[in-house]
N, C-alpha and C positions, 0 to 999 in steps of 0.2 A: 696399157698392157693387158687389161682384162679381156678385151675382145680378141686379141691375138692369142692369149692363153686358152680361152674357151674354144677357139677354132682348132688349135693344135691338140688340145685334150680330146676333142670330139673325133679328130682323125686317129688318134691313138686308140680310143674306145672302139672305133669301127675297124681297127686293125689295118689301116691303110699302109701299103708297102713302101710308099714314098710320102713323107710328110712335107707339107708345103705351107710356108708363110709368105704369102704374096702381097706385096705393097706396090701397087702400080704408081708411077709418077710420070710427070711430063719431062721429057728430055730437052725441052726448049728454054728452060730457065737457066740462067747462069747462077751456079751455086759455088762459084769460086770465091766470092766475097764472103769472108768469115763473119761478117756482121749481118749478112742477109738473113732475114727470117726463113726464107726457103731453105737456105743452107742448114740452119739449126733444125729445121723440121726433118731434113734427110739424116742429120747426125743423130737426132733423137730416135728416129725409126731404126737405125742401125744398132744403137745402144740397147733399145728395148728388145730387139731380136736376139742379141747375144745374151742379154740378162735372162730372157725366157729360156733359151737353150740351156743355159747353165742351170737354172731353176729346175727344169724338167729332166736333166741328165742327158741331154741330146747334143749332138754335134751339129753346129750350124755350118752349112756349106753354101756360100753365095754362088749363084750360077745364073746363067741366062735361061730364058724360057726353052731355047733349043737344047741346052745341056740337060735341063730338067725332063724334057720329053725324051731325050736319048736314054736317060737312066730309067725312066718308066718303061720304055720299050725293052731295055736290056733285062729288066725284071719281069717282063710280060705282065705288067701291072694293070694296064687299062685296056 
């Protein structure tokens, strides 16, 4: 969580209008098997993101890159 927290805190410090916690993954792996290590990695990533949002008093909004871009455009952020 430390790297993610440092990234988000830096975005807050820089007064970014849209905060992003981006965790790229491969969409070619089957994560349907609950015993899979890759499945657990995805679950842990999600748990950390929600815990970080709660810790920092932020609302986590999962979205696609297209949705993120649309929000930045709406805010004329970039």
